[in-house]
Backbone as CSV, one residue per row, in Angstrom:
resi,resn,N_x,N_y,N_z,CA_x,CA_y,CA_z,C_x,C_y,C_z
1,MET,0.931,-1.164,0.127,-0.117,0.066,-0.170,0.833,1.365,-0.162
2,THR,0.361,2.314,-0.698,1.013,3.578,-0.937,0.789,4.703,-0.150
3,TYR,1.213,5.418,0.952,0.733,6.507,1.437,1.404,7.484,1.429
4,PHE,1.026,8.579,1.939,1.401,10.267,1.599,3.036,10.224,1.566
5,ASN,2.883,9.619,3.054,4.670,9.454,3.385,5.573,9.097,2.165
6,ASP,4.929,7.802,1.709,5.709,7.055,0.560,5.945,7.877,-0.844
7,LEU,4.969,8.753,-1.043,4.690,9.745,-1.830,6.081,10.701,-1.639
8,ILE,6.109,11.067,-0.266,7.252,12.062,-0.374,8.546,11.386,-0.389
9,ASP,8.646,10.433,-0.311,9.951,9.530,-0.866,10.339,9.355,-1.856
10,GLY,8.878,8.761,-2.431,9.152,9.029,-4.060,9.574,10.619,-4.768
11,TYR,8.927,11.335,-4.086,9.441,12.603,-4.756,11.301,13.048,-4.462
12,HIS,11.870,12.254,-3.242,12.999,12.941,-3.044,13.783,11.922,-3.872
13,ARG,13.236,10.821,-4.666,13.957,9.793,-5.302,14.141,10.379,-6.943
14,PHE,12.748,10.977,-7.149,12.549,11.610,-8.545,13.526,13.262,-8.557
15,ARG,13.573,13.726,-7.293,14.603,14.861,-7.512,16.223,14.552,-7.322
16,THR,16.312,13.420,-7.256,17.920,13.364,-6.967,18.170,12.162,-8.451
17,SER,17.138,11.639,-9.257,17.561,11.021,-9.956,16.899,11.512,-11.349
18,ASP,15.427,11.472,-11.489,14.989,11.810,-12.840,15.148,13.467,-13.287
19,LEU,15.137,14.490,-12.353,14.850,15.556,-12.421,16.301,15.715,-12.606
20,ARG,17.390,15.470,-12.481,18.845,15.671,-12.756,18.896,15.224,-14.076
21,ARG,18.395,14.027,-14.231,18.615,13.695,-15.879,18.091,14.403,-16.983
22,GLN,16.885,14.811,-16.537,16.430,15.605,-17.574,16.377,17.094,-17.196
23,ARG,17.187,17.609,-16.827,17.050,19.088,-16.194,17.328,19.896,-17.654
24,GLU,17.626,19.788,-18.425,17.257,20.342,-19.541,16.068,20.790,-19.835
25,ARG,15.044,19.480,-19.900,13.703,19.344,-20.000,12.895,20.087,-19.183
26,TRP,13.254,20.152,-17.851,12.614,20.919,-16.927,12.944,22.370,-16.932
27,GLU,14.096,22.355,-17.682,14.192,24.015,-17.931,13.294,24.457,-18.520
28,GLU,13.159,24.081,-19.894,12.515,24.340,-21.105,10.733,24.370,-20.398
29,LEU,10.328,23.443,-19.435,8.766,23.431,-19.341,8.881,24.514,-17.971
30,ARG,9.698,24.706,-17.969,9.664,26.421,-16.388,8.899,27.459,-17.287
31,GLU,9.302,27.516,-18.472,8.702,28.579,-19.322,7.251,28.559,-19.969
32,LYS,7.041,27.301,-20.683,6.158,27.306,-21.167,5.658,25.695,-21.445
33,GLN,4.500,25.638,-22.036,4.358,23.767,-22.350,3.848,24.283,-23.473
34,GLU,4.109,22.804,-24.436,3.435,22.971,-25.671,2.878,21.540,-25.936
35,PRO,2.160,21.242,-25.362,1.869,19.391,-25.880,1.044,19.259,-27.154
36,LYS,0.947,19.087,-27.822,0.177,18.296,-29.031,-1.039,17.344,-28.678
37,VAL,-1.312,17.004,-27.816,-1.878,15.995,-27.587,-2.583,16.166,-26.382
38,MET,-4.009,16.013,-26.083,-4.966,15.907,-25.032,-5.487,14.729,-24.657
39,ILE,-5.339,14.306,-23.983,-5.933,12.977,-23.581,-6.845,12.910,-22.360
40,ILE,-8.108,12.236,-22.553,-9.287,12.537,-21.313,-9.198,11.284,-20.997
41,ALA,-9.309,10.944,-19.701,-8.723,9.361,-19.311,-9.718,9.200,-17.909
42,CYS,-9.794,8.024,-17.381,-10.567,7.861,-16.518,-9.594,8.119,-15.372
43,SER,-10.322,8.419,-13.951,-9.456,8.737,-12.620,-8.937,7.300,-11.970
44,ASP,-9.650,6.355,-12.722,-8.942,4.870,-12.048,-7.390,4.840,-11.654
45,SER,-7.008,4.273,-10.816,-5.269,4.298,-10.246,-5.113,3.691,-11.361
46,ARG,-5.321,2.690,-11.775,-4.641,1.730,-12.907,-4.454,1.821,-14.029
47,VAL,-4.953,3.226,-14.486,-4.892,3.912,-15.842,-4.256,5.099,-16.042
48,GLU,-2.864,4.889,-15.746,-2.062,6.356,-15.787,-1.401,6.491,-17.364
49,PRO,-2.093,7.575,-17.907,-1.938,7.720,-19.232,-0.300,8.064,-19.579
50,ALA,0.322,8.674,-18.882,1.963,8.862,-18.826,2.482,7.448,-18.901
51,GLN,2.083,6.646,-18.082,2.829,5.516,-18.250,2.487,4.473,-19.246
52,ILE,1.355,4.635,-19.510,0.444,3.485,-20.691,1.550,3.717,-22.279
53,PHE,1.479,5.264,-22.441,1.868,5.832,-23.568,3.531,5.845,-23.666
54,ASP,4.132,5.972,-22.434,5.383,6.159,-22.333,5.993,7.406,-22.731
55,THR,5.250,8.427,-21.843,5.576,9.714,-22.325,6.515,10.502,-21.431
56,MET,7.195,11.631,-21.832,7.923,12.550,-21.008,6.891,13.477,-20.586
57,PRO,7.400,14.271,-19.311,6.705,15.558,-18.954,6.851,16.646,-19.901
58,GLY,5.580,17.253,-19.936,5.016,18.438,-21.137,4.776,17.548,-22.593
59,GLU,4.578,16.512,-22.356,4.083,15.836,-23.945,2.591,15.833,-24.263
60,ILE,2.160,15.445,-22.941,0.241,15.551,-23.094,-0.187,16.281,-22.133
61,PHE,-1.071,16.745,-22.262,-2.459,17.455,-21.550,-3.287,16.503,-20.970
62,VAL,-3.397,16.138,-19.876,-4.417,15.122,-19.322,-5.159,15.628,-18.226
63,VAL,-6.615,15.558,-18.713,-7.735,15.494,-17.947,-8.330,13.897,-17.449
64,ARG,-8.544,14.167,-16.224,-8.945,12.640,-15.818,-10.178,12.698,-14.933
65,ASN,-11.330,11.856,-15.200,-12.322,12.229,-14.081,-12.944,10.509,-14.339
66,VAL,-14.247,10.373,-13.566,-14.936,9.230,-13.834,-15.249,9.120,-14.668
67,ALA,-14.866,7.776,-15.286,-15.220,6.919,-16.779,-14.929,7.731,-17.901
68,ALA,-13.923,8.761,-17.772,-13.398,9.600,-19.026,-14.215,10.039,-19.606
69,LEU,-15.366,10.591,-19.095,-16.389,11.219,-19.795,-16.302,12.644,-20.196
70,VAL,-16.964,13.349,-21.449,-16.896,14.309,-21.636,-18.582,14.987,-21.860
71,PRO,-18.796,15.862,-21.166,-20.113,16.126,-20.984,-20.604,16.891,-22.076
72,PRO,-22.175,17.108,-22.445,-21.994,18.164,-23.757,-22.033,19.612,-23.161
73,CYS,-21.938,20.234,-24.397,-21.533,21.626,-24.140,-23.216,22.305,-23.728
74,GLU,-22.522,22.739,-22.252,-23.505,23.492,-21.666,-23.016,24.967,-21.098
75,THR,-23.792,26.078,-21.019,-23.674,27.341,-20.365,-24.167,27.723,-19.222
76,GLY,-25.289,26.782,-18.550,-25.739,27.195,-17.577,-25.120,27.311,-16.186
77,GLY,-25.876,26.914,-15.199,-25.109,26.710,-13.878,-24.069,25.545,-13.809
78,GLY,-23.439,25.430,-12.476,-22.458,24.347,-12.517,-21.293,24.434,-12.816
79,ARG,-20.266,23.510,-12.423,-18.659,23.875,-12.441,-18.453,22.898,-13.663
80,HIS,-17.986,23.443,-14.618,-17.422,22.984,-15.743,-15.954,22.677,-16.204
81,GLY,-15.643,21.357,-15.017,-14.242,21.501,-15.127,-13.796,20.678,-16.269
82,VAL,-14.091,19.839,-17.018,-13.758,19.047,-18.097,-14.062,20.139,-19.195
83,SER,-14.984,20.826,-19.384,-15.200,22.000,-20.661,-13.996,22.964,-20.622
84,ALA,-13.746,23.385,-19.157,-12.764,24.658,-19.076,-11.545,24.007,-19.483
85,ALA,-11.091,22.662,-19.054,-9.550,22.083,-19.661,-9.787,21.967,-20.932
86,LEU,-11.104,21.258,-21.644,-10.868,21.112,-23.348,-10.959,22.412,-23.977
87,GLU,-11.499,23.572,-23.387,-11.344,24.857,-24.065,-10.029,25.599,-23.791
88,PHE,-9.571,25.304,-22.787,-7.928,25.946,-22.547,-7.223,25.025,-23.667
89,ALA,-7.124,23.563,-23.568,-6.378,22.888,-24.697,-6.344,23.194,-26.117
90,VAL,-7.888,23.323,-26.532,-7.874,23.535,-27.850,-7.633,24.989,-28.163
91,THR,-8.076,26.109,-27.563,-8.062,27.262,-27.951,-6.730,28.200,-27.620
92,LYS,-6.376,27.344,-26.364,-4.929,28.247,-25.936,-3.774,27.547,-26.013
93,LEU,-3.897,26.339,-25.987,-2.546,25.448,-26.015,-2.821,25.282,-27.753
94,LYS,-3.699,24.832,-28.000,-3.795,24.834,-29.957,-3.153,23.276,-29.798
95,VAL,-4.021,22.301,-28.999,-3.345,21.114,-29.216,-4.042,20.266,-30.494
96,GLU,-3.440,19.574,-30.937,-3.532,19.221,-32.455,-4.380,17.754,-32.750
97,GLU,-4.645,17.025,-31.196,-4.871,15.397,-31.222,-5.632,15.646,-29.760
98,ILE,-6.858,14.892,-29.843,-7.581,14.468,-28.484,-7.953,13.201,-28.549
99,VAL,-7.566,12.507,-27.524,-7.688,11.199,-27.233,-8.517,10.615,-26.160
100,VAL,-9.968,10.158,-26.441,-10.610,9.765,-25.097,-10.363,8.196,-24.941
101,MET,-10.007,8.334,-24.154,-9.519,6.715,-23.357,-10.035,6.159,-22.397
102,GLY,-11.231,5.240,-22.816,-11.641,4.503,-21.642,-11.259,3.162,-21.413
103,HIS,-11.362,2.322,-20.580,-10.847,1.113,-19.915,-11.504,-0.013,-19.653
104,GLY,-10.802,-1.274,-19.310,-11.881,-2.241,-18.349,-11.857,-2.243,-17.606
105,ALA,-12.885,-2.818,-16.894,-13.237,-2.903,-15.494,-13.914,-1.405,-15.025
106,CYS,-14.110,-0.738,-15.750,-14.253,0.702,-15.255,-15.545,0.589,-14.169
107,GLY,-15.398,1.404,-12.995,-16.301,1.321,-11.951,-17.258,2.208,-12.224
108,GLY,-17.250,3.680,-12.909,-17.992,4.484,-13.495,-18.979,4.008,-14.631
109,CYS,-18.799,2.958,-15.260,-19.342,2.400,-16.436,-20.377,1.569,-15.893
110,ALA,-19.647,0.630,-15.254,-20.616,-0.536,-14.530,-21.821,0.086,-13.667
111,ALA,-21.354,1.239,-12.986,-22.652,2.210,-12.158,-23.703,2.474,-13.227
112,ALA,-23.164,3.183,-14.170,-24.139,3.587,-15.548,-24.902,2.624,-15.945
113,LEU,-24.126,1.272,-15.946,-24.745,0.282,-16.808,-26.020,-0.405,-15.834
114,SER,-25.531,-0.261,-14.403,-26.390,-1.130,-13.437,-27.258,-0.082,-13.173
115,ASN,-27.112,1.114,-13.039,-28.081,2.384,-12.448,-27.930,2.191,-10.964
116,VAL,-26.887,1.230,-10.283,-27.074,1.205,-9.157,-27.131,2.361,-7.741
117,PHE,-27.060,3.950,-8.355,-27.079,4.568,-7.652,-28.201,5.564,-7.863
118,LYS,-29.041,4.767,-8.566,-30.464,5.339,-8.871,-31.151,6.298,-8.105
119,ASP,-31.549,6.039,-6.783,-31.842,6.866,-5.517,-31.166,7.042,-4.615
120,ALA,-29.780,7.123,-4.715,-28.434,7.656,-3.804,-28.783,8.942,-3.626
121,GLU,-28.364,9.466,-2.373,-28.248,10.903,-1.960,-26.655,10.944,-2.372
122,PRO,-26.461,12.520,-2.436,-25.229,12.920,-2.845,-24.153,12.569,-1.181
123,GLY,-23.080,12.151,-1.641,-22.413,11.257,-0.398,-22.408,10.251,-0.353
124,GLU,-23.468,9.485,-0.975,-23.740,8.107,-0.663,-23.966,7.552,-2.257
125,GLY,-23.604,7.902,-3.790,-23.631,7.587,-4.779,-24.101,8.716,-5.640
126,GLY,-24.759,9.933,-5.150,-25.714,10.990,-5.658,-24.706,11.506,-6.854
127,PHE,-23.728,12.037,-6.235,-22.871,12.545,-7.392,-22.360,11.662,-8.405
128,VAL,-21.905,10.470,-8.074,-21.563,9.391,-9.240,-22.758,9.453,-9.937
129,ARG,-23.936,9.077,-9.388,-24.861,9.185,-10.392,-25.476,10.403,-11.436
130,ASP,-25.185,11.245,-10.774,-25.291,12.546,-11.804,-24.563,12.820,-12.907
131,TRP,-22.937,12.302,-12.252,-22.056,12.465,-13.377,-22.015,11.470,-14.453
132,VAL,-22.555,10.228,-14.043,-22.588,8.862,-15.110,-23.780,8.928,-15.784
133,SER,-24.887,10.001,-15.666,-26.116,10.083,-16.479,-25.928,10.672,-17.532
134,ILE,-24.541,10.603,-18.112,-24.439,11.275,-19.340,-24.230,10.100,-20.149
135,LEU,-24.578,8.829,-19.586,-24.343,7.631,-20.267,-25.631,7.381,-20.421
136,ASP,-26.638,7.618,-20.045,-28.239,7.144,-19.879,-28.459,6.371,-21.533
137,ASP,-28.444,7.318,-22.024,-28.528,7.049,-23.616,-27.952,5.567,-24.157
138,ALA,-26.668,5.990,-23.547,-25.382,4.361,-23.894,-26.369,3.441,-23.148
139,ARG,-26.864,3.453,-22.117,-26.996,2.108,-21.122,-28.043,1.410,-21.723
140,GLU,-29.119,2.383,-22.387,-30.381,1.843,-23.016,-29.639,1.211,-24.364
141,LYS,-29.092,1.900,-24.996,-28.361,1.353,-26.391,-27.890,-0.215,-25.962
142,VAL,-26.999,-0.161,-24.984,-26.570,-1.301,-24.591,-27.133,-2.700,-24.181
143,LYS,-28.311,-2.176,-23.276,-28.881,-3.016,-22.739,-29.971,-3.570,-24.023
144,ALA,-30.138,-2.710,-24.691,-31.261,-3.303,-26.177,-30.243,-4.345,-26.832
145,SER,-29.232,-4.146,-26.942,-28.540,-5.005,-28.094,-27.573,-6.287,-27.049
146,HIS,-27.218,-5.749,-25.677,-26.514,-7.065,-24.966,-27.551,-7.666,-23.748
147,GLY,-28.332,-6.462,-23.416,-29.109,-7.282,-22.100,-27.958,-7.337,-20.894
148,ASP,-28.369,-8.294,-20.296,-27.449,-8.536,-18.933,-26.350,-9.523,-19.301
149,GLY,-25.982,-9.673,-20.408,-25.207,-10.483,-21.100,-23.687,-10.205,-20.506
150,PRO,-22.852,-11.453,-20.749,-21.219,-11.483,-20.494,-20.666,-10.276,-21.220
151,ASP,-21.273,-9.831,-22.298,-20.191,-8.738,-22.985,-21.039,-7.250,-22.885
152,ALA,-21.833,-6.957,-22.379,-22.574,-5.942,-21.965,-21.801,-4.821,-21.293
153,SER,-20.676,-5.240,-20.076,-19.799,-4.406,-19.352,-19.060,-3.704,-20.447
154,ARG,-18.171,-4.488,-21.285,-17.186,-4.042,-22.269,-17.708,-2.955,-23.181
155,GLU,-18.966,-3.579,-24.098,-19.995,-2.627,-25.121,-20.077,-1.504,-24.276
156,MET,-20.588,-1.377,-23.138,-20.676,0.026,-22.346,-19.662,0.932,-22.094
157,GLU,-18.372,-0.037,-21.780,-16.683,1.104,-21.905,-16.762,1.468,-23.106
158,TYR,-16.807,0.804,-24.053,-16.971,1.302,-25.383,-17.713,2.471,-25.773
159,GLU,-19.110,2.063,-25.736,-20.065,3.238,-25.866,-19.616,4.536,-25.005
160,ALA,-19.305,4.509,-23.976,-18.779,5.494,-23.075,-17.887,6.461,-23.922
161,VAL,-16.670,5.584,-24.701,-15.664,6.526,-25.623,-16.246,7.177,-26.538
162,ARG,-17.330,6.183,-27.215,-18.077,6.845,-28.516,-18.965,8.195,-27.988
163,THR,-19.756,8.071,-26.524,-20.480,9.021,-26.341,-19.785,10.196,-25.856
164,SER,-18.440,10.173,-25.642,-17.563,11.310,-25.029,-17.056,11.887,-26.568
165,ILE,-16.923,11.416,-27.467,-16.368,12.145,-28.967,-17.659,12.564,-29.515
166,ALA,-18.816,11.865,-29.506,-20.000,12.577,-29.920,-20.489,14.031,-29.560
167,ASN,-20.125,14.114,-27.918,-20.004,15.174,-27.203,-19.148,16.306,-27.421
168,LEU,-18.109,15.916,-27.860,-17.037,16.728,-28.138,-17.437,17.545,-29.393
169,ASP,-18.211,16.983,-30.080,-18.750,17.962,-31.365,-19.646,18.761,-30.715
170,THR,-20.498,18.925,-29.692,-21.015,19.835,-29.239,-20.650,20.935,-28.960
171,PHE,-19.176,21.298,-28.959,-18.593,22.306,-28.599,-18.094,23.127,-29.859
172,PRO,-18.395,24.200,-30.273,-18.360,25.152,-31.287,-16.835,25.226,-31.483
173,PHE,-15.851,25.499,-30.570,-14.868,25.561,-30.630,-13.890,24.319,-31.442
174,VAL,-14.131,23.281,-30.663,-13.900,22.035,-31.300,-14.378,21.704,-32.687
175,GLN,-15.748,21.838,-33.088,-16.146,21.745,-34.318,-15.165,22.660,-35.080
176,LYS,-14.805,23.890,-35.159,-14.281,25.102,-35.731,-12.769,24.408,-35.996
177,ALA,-12.157,23.964,-34.806,-10.297,23.588,-35.158,-10.612,22.276,-35.756
178,LYS,-11.694,21.519,-35.847,-11.784,20.276,-36.756,-12.094,20.488,-38.163
179,ALA,-12.936,21.596,-38.360,-13.353,22.041,-39.776,-12.192,22.554,-40.271
180,ALA,-11.059,23.235,-39.678,-10.058,23.795,-40.081,-8.892,22.886,-40.195
181,GLY,-8.950,21.733,-40.076,-7.959,20.851,-39.943,-6.796,20.928,-39.364
182,GLU,-7.201,21.697,-37.896,-6.436,21.772,-36.885,-6.441,20.909,-35.459
183,LEU,-7.388,20.160,-35.981,-7.625,19.236,-34.908,-8.391,17.943,-35.231
184,LYS,-7.679,16.721,-34.652,-8.225,15.354,-34.775,-8.453,14.690,-33.530
185,VAL,-9.831,13.857,-33.514,-10.296,13.279,-32.484,-9.674,11.711,-32.643
186,HIS,-9.547,10.935,-31.634,-9.157,9.778,-31.560,-10.090,9.098,-30.236
187,GLY,-10.364,7.859,-30.340,-10.918,6.922,-29.112,-10.082,5.616,-28.913
188,ALA,-9.864,5.420,-27.763,-9.075,4.352,-27.245,-9.500,3.633,-26.039
189,TYR,-8.859,2.684,-26.130,-9.731,1.673,-24.942,-8.409,0.852,-24.277
190,PHE,-8.152,0.954,-23.149,-7.300,0.206,-22.322,-7.392,-1.000,-21.803
191,ALA,-7.223,-2.177,-22.034,-7.548,-3.274,-21.129,-6.674,-3.913,-20.044
192,ILE,-7.187,-3.405,-19.078,-6.444,-3.822,-17.917,-5.649,-5.316,-17.624
193,MET,-7.013,-6.115,-18.030,-6.646,-7.630,-17.502,-5.271,-8.116,-18.415
194,ASP,-5.171,-7.635,-19.882,-4.018,-7.806,-20.795,-2.874,-6.983,-21.263
195,GLY,-3.383,-5.517,-20.723,-2.972,-4.635,-20.833,-2.484,-4.111,-22.420
196,GLU,-3.808,-4.493,-23.182,-3.824,-4.254,-24.505,-4.410,-2.992,-24.829
197,LEU,-4.181,-2.320,-25.766,-4.576,-0.711,-26.257,-5.562,-1.177,-27.274
198,HIS,-6.737,-0.672,-27.391,-7.407,-0.912,-28.704,-7.852,0.657,-29.422
199,VAL,-7.953,0.835,-30.438,-8.163,2.209,-30.966,-9.454,1.746,-31.980
200,LEU,-10.142,3.207,-31.723,-11.415,3.359,-31.946,-11.019,3.544,-34.071
201,GLY,-11.755,2.465,-34.559,-11.585,3.003,-36.251,-12.630,3.565,-36.717
202,GLU,-12.587,3.699,-38.162,-13.449,4.611,-39.065,-14.452,3.691,-39.202
203,ASP,-14.554,2.223,-38.713,-16.074,1.887,-38.999,-16.597,1.488,-37.342
204,GLY,-16.299,2.265,-36.476,-16.725,2.461,-35.232,-16.513,1.281,-34.289
205,LYS,-15.125,0.361,-34.534,-15.080,-0.288,-33.832,-13.671,-0.581,-32.905
206,PHE,-13.404,-1.320,-32.348,-11.981,-1.024,-31.463,-10.936,-2.069,-32.083
207,HIS,-9.673,-1.427,-32.641,-8.694,-2.692,-32.978,-7.682,-2.479,-32.325
208,PHE,-6.665,-3.442,-32.259,-5.420,-3.621,-31.707,-4.474,-3.057,-33.047
209,PRO,-3.856,-1.713,-32.083,-3.048,-1.064,-33.384,-1.692,-1.572,-33.680
210,GLN,-1.177,-1.534,-34.884,0.122,-1.730,-35.200,0.834,-0.668,-34.703
211,PRO,2.270,-1.222,-34.506,3.198,-0.093,-34.263,3.774,0.607,-35.529
212,VAL,4.096,2.072,-35.371,3.879,2.874,-36.458,5.315,2.715,-37.156
213,GLN,5.241,2.168,-38.072,7.041,2.400,-38.599,7.348,3.490,-39.233
214,VAL,8.655,3.762,-38.577,9.216,4.886,-38.747,10.293,4.747,-40.169
215,GLU,10.365,5.616,-41.334,11.201,5.720,-42.427,12.325,5.866,-41.793
216,THR,13.856,5.513,-42.624,14.914,5.773,-42.192,15.661,5.760,-43.426
217,GLU,16.584,6.956,-43.742,17.085,7.177,-44.934,18.293,5.937,-44.912
218,ASN,18.582,5.606,-45.942,19.786,4.431,-46.433,20.826,5.588,-46.157
219,ALA,21.849,4.959,-45.028,23.076,5.375,-45.034,23.931,5.559,-46.198
């Protein structure tokens, strides 16, 4: 088990090793950040984007929340944390790609699928219920096609990614950037059980991606 004191020990290891080895990189980041990719991922402790994608500090702009959800564009009351991060990434940082990454064994998707917190009060599951209500339509779609069968859970996790991608298009600044060819959106799914990453294809299905082949000039 890891506690706060363990995190402090980890910081001191970082300060005496990685920070020194990457001194030049950290000096660059002191002045500004220029990530090209935004990743919207789940808060689940088993799904760490920087580790999964093997990135360096400053390479990805990450937002994490329950079930990696993007709400539809709304301008009314409430606190719009995901919307604010999205706005900043697209309009200020000018990220060129957004990746919505769902994952296996997602508790948020399971709560949405089972509607287990339907009548719960805030503090007893009510906040989770209100948040995952973003997936109400997805739940009905999954139940209609899979019922309570063994594939329903994973299909719900897939559908959550598709829902978030659809909701991205409700933001005018996202639509504008996409129309100008300045922004691409991707869907991904990390399977905790086997560590495999699946990418959403143009056919609407998730596929295991092949490594990108880097062309090298002949010596």
